[in-house]
N, C-alpha and C positions, 0 to 999 in steps of 0.2 A: 477377765477373761471369760465371765462364766457370763456376766452382763452381755459383754457383745455376743455370745452364740445364743443367749435369748431374744435378741433384739432379732440377730439373723433368722432363728425360726418365726417370728413372730410376723417379719414383714416379706417374707419368702415362699414360695410353696415348695413343699419335700423335694420336689421334681427340679426346682430351680436351685436348691441348692447341693442336690447332689449332682448335677451338671457342673457347677462351679468346682464343688472338690475334683470332680476327673478330672477338670481342665487343668488342675494343679497336681497330678498324681501322673508323672510322666509316663511309668512304664502303662498305668490305664490308657492315657491318650496313644501309645503304639498300639497296644489291642484293639481301641478303639479304630485307627486306621484303616488295622488291616482287617478287621472285619469290614468296617465299610467297602474296602476294596474288595473281599469277595461278595457281597450282596451286588454291587455294580456289575463285575464281573457275571456274576448269575442272572443277573436281570438283562443284561445286554451282549449275552455269550452270542447269539447270530449276528450282531453285527462286529464283536470285537473280534471273531474266528476270520484268519485272514485267509482260510481254504476251508473249505466243507467237513466236518469230522469223520465222513463217514467215505468220503471218496477215495479210492484206492488206485495206486498208480505201484505196479510190481514192479517195473523196469526201476523205481527211484526206492526200495525200499534199503531199511537200515541206513539211510542215507544221515550221514554227519550233519552239524548243525550248519546253515550258511542264509547266505543274504533270501534266498526264497523260502527257506524253512528253518527259522530260527533256532527251533531247538529240535532239529532234527525229522526223520522219519521214523514210523515203525516196521515193524514185518511184513507191512502188507502196503508200504508206501503211505500211509496216511501221515497227515502233518499233524506231528506231537503237539505243536502249541496249540493247536484248534482243538486237538481232544483233551489239553489239561484244559483248558477256561470252558468247554462244555461240561468237563466231570466235574467243574467247580459247582454249577449247577445242580449236579443230582448231590454231590454231596452235600451240599449248604439245605437243601430240600430234606433230604433223609435226615442230618441232624436234627432240623428244626421242627418236622414231624413227628418223629420218633420223640424226644424230650418234651413234644406237647403231648404226646400220649401219656407218657409216663409221669409226667408231671398231674395231669387230669387225674388218672386211676390213683396215684398214690394220696395225692391229697385229698380226695374224697374218701378212702380206704381209712387214712390215717388220722383225719377228721372225725371221722364215726367215732374210731377208735378211742382217740382219745375223749371225747366227748363223751359217750355214753357209760366207758370203764365197763368191769365186771368180766362176764363171759364174753359179752361182744369185744371188748379189748385184747382178751387174751390169745382168743380163735384168731381174731386178725392180724395180732402182732405176732404169733407164732408164724404165720403163712409168711408175712412180710418178711422175717427171720430166712425161714428156711428158702424163700424165695433169695434173698442178698447173699446169703450163704453158698449157693452154687454160681460159680464163675459165670458172670454175662455170656462170653463167646460158647459157652456148652448149653447154657437156655436160648442164646438165638440161634443155633446150629438145629437143636434139634425140635425150635418152632418152625424153620426156613424146610427143615426137613417134612414135616409133617403139612406146612400151607403149601410149598412149591417155591421152586427159586424164582427170583423176580424184583422188581423196585418195591412194590406193593407188600409182598410179603417181607422183604429185607426192613421197613418202616413198621410195622406192626410188629415183628420180633423184636426189634431193638426197643419198643416201647415197653414191651412187656418184659423187657429184660433189667429194666434200670427202675422201674415204679415204687419198687420198695426202699428204698435210701429216702427218698421223697416222704413216702407214709412215715417213716420214721423221725422227719424232721417236722414236719406238720404236727405230728402225733404229741411229740415233747413243747410244741409251740401250746398246743391247744391245753395243753395238762396245766403249765404254768398260766395260763391268760383267764379260764373257764370259771375260777373262782374270783377273779378279780371285781372289785368294787361295782364298775360300771355294767358289768354283766351282770351281777346282782340286781342293780337299779333298773335295767332292760326287763329279765324275769318278773320283778315285782309289778311294772307297768305291763303286765300280760302279754309278754313274748312268746310264739312258741320257741318252742324247740329248733327247728327249723330257720327262724329266721337268728335266732341267737347265733345258728352255727354257721349260715350262711352270710348274713348280713355285717355282723360283728367279727366272730370269732376268726373266720379263715382270712379276711382279709386284712386282720390285724398281724397276722401269723407268718405271712407269703415272704417276709425280705430273706430269711436263710435259703426258702427255696429257692427264691429267685437267685440269688448267686450260686447256687449248687447247680441249677438247670442250664446256666450260663458256663459253667466249665464240663458240664455233662452233655451239652454239644460237641465239644471237640472230642471228649470219649465216644458220642456216638459215630463220628465222622470216622474215627479209628476202627470201631467197630465195623462200620459199613466197608470200610478200606479192606478189613480182614475178609469180611463172609465178600466180596469181590474178588478178593486173592483165591480164595477157595472153589470159586465159578459159582456161588450160589446168590451174589448180587444182582445187579443190574445186568442183563444178557445182552450181547451183542446185537444191532452195532452199537447200541446205547455205551456211550465211555465212561470208566469209573475209574476212579486213582488204581483203587486195587486191583480190577480186572487187566490196568496198562502194567503195573507192576509185576504182574503173576505171568501174562502171557511175555513181557522181557527178559523173564529169569534163564529162559534157552539162549537169549544172546546176549548176557549179560558182557563176555568177552568182547563181543563183536561189537557191540550198539551198546554202551553203559549208557546212553539218553535214555533211554526206553525205560529205564528204571528209575535214575536218578532224579530227574524233574519231575515226574509225578510224586515221588517221596517227597521232595523238597518242598513241593503244593500242599500235601498234605501238612507236612511238619509245621509250615508258615502259618496255616489256619487254624491248626490245633494250639500253635504258640497265642496268636491272638486272643482267642476265646480264654486262654487260661490266664494269659496279662489282665483281660478284661475284668474274667472274674476275681481274681486277685485283690485288682484294684478296689471291686465291691466289696469286697469284706472290710477292707478299709473304709469305705465311705459310709457304708452302712452300719458300720459298727457293730457287726453280726457278732465279732470273737467278745465282745464286751456286753449283747445284748443290751445294746443303747439304739434306743429310737431316733430318727432322724429330727 
């Protein structure tokens, strides 16, 4: 069995092995399919929308699902399916960009803290711990209140709310790798701290960060929807799943589909990222800290 694994690693690239293992993980395949569907819907939203997402028909307000409006209409007569499809683009963009910001900040700060240690490590780790101890929604609300409501503000606010967990992850990886033999050999050959850190340590420490970031996208989508529900996310007429559910609360007993369908869309999306992230944990052996 061990020999087979060695042969597999010798003749195949890490990405090939990951894809092969992913195809054998049923929940991972389901998560991958859901994410791919979200990506395709986000990319081709203008083509897939059966109606204009901002076109209003007051005479057709709160209409139930029908052949002309498969998911019904909202309080302004706008097609719910079209708005949910366009909202997928908002959720995907916000989720990916905000997590990218979090990962970038967290990796840089965590890597520097773990590599240099001492006072630098103490200060940066304390800042990360203080940030991590505060609820992400509280940080996001505070930042949006300062920056102002809007899609760009939401991306920045969410990005600055989650960086601490990635800093902690990368710091731990750096601490365990910086005394490795190959790092000492690289240093003996005259490599600078910058080269050691950014060329050798960080690239070899990203596996758990990738897994956490995948699940983090789902969390970011939920946080974006929460901000949208509170009226601090994407502003009208730009559709946001959270804002759609917020607007629908007044019509919960009249047209429940206004809340149910955006909620289902968000639930399925987050489920996809969580399933994919859980599959990556098994595939990349993060729990056992074994490399592919």
